N, C-alpha and C positions, 0 to 999 in steps of 0.2 A: 811515397814515404812522407809521413807527417811527424811533427814533433809533439809530444805530449810531456807535461811536467807533473811530477808528484806534488801533492799539497805541501809537503815539508820544503821541497825545493823552491816552490812558489813563494813561501814565507821567507826563505833565505834571499830570494831575488828582491823582495820588498824591503827587507832589512838593509840590504847593501844599497839600494836606491836611497833609502832614507839617510843612511850614513853619508853617502856622497853629497846628497842634497844639503845636508847640514854643513858640510865642509865649504861648499860654494854653490850658490843657486845656479841650477843648470847642469851641474856635474852628474847628479843623479840621472838626468835624462841622457847624458852622454854614456853613462854605464848601461842604461836600458837599450840604447841604440847599439852598443857593442854586443850585448847579449843577443839581440835580434840578428845582427850580422852573423854571429856564431851559429845560431840555429839554422840560418839559410845554408851556411857551409855544411852543416851536418846532413841536411836533406840532400844536398848535391852529391856528397860522397861519404856516407856514414861509416864506412869501414877504413877511412884514410887515417884516422888518428889512432895513436898507440892504446893498447889495453893497459889497465892498471896492474902494477906488479903484484898486488895483493889478490885481486880478483880478476881472473882472465876474461869474464864475460862483460866486464864494465870497461868503457873507453873514456879517455880523458881529452877534452878540447880546452886548451888555454886561451883565455881572452887576450887580445893583443895589448890593450892599454891599461888593464886593471889586473890585480893579482888574484884572479878567480879562475877556477876550472869547472867546466861543465862535465859532471860525471854522468854518463849515459849508457844506456843498454840498447843495442840494436835488437829489435824484435821483427816479426815477419813483415809488417806494414808501417812500422813506426820506430822512432828513436824516443825512448823514455828517459827523460832527464830525472835522474835520481837525486842529485845534489848540485847546488851551486856553492862550491866550497872555496874558501880562501886558501890560497896555495901554501901559506905559512902557518896555518892554525889547525889544530886537532886532526891530524891525518887519520883516515879511516873511520871517522865518526859515523859515516853514512852507511857502513857495511850492513847494519841491521835493517836497512830499507830494501835490500835485495831479496826478491822472492825466488825460491828454488826453481 
């Protein structure tokens, strides 16, 4: 199992990194480290985390230290990260990224 990230989600990752780095030098890197730990957990057990209440094929993995959720879909040989969504902003904005 590998982790892939959609281009839109990668931009969200970069934006969150920049946001935290502006708050305090090094905090952006701590956010990235938390993201990487999360992706390792996805690889270990991709079906462990709950499905989204709106879309049953998408799962949600909450980061521990930061208010972000990795929205991902389990495919045959990969976990596709669809969005790196702030847990309190714009729920469901990523739904148009899901391919049938």
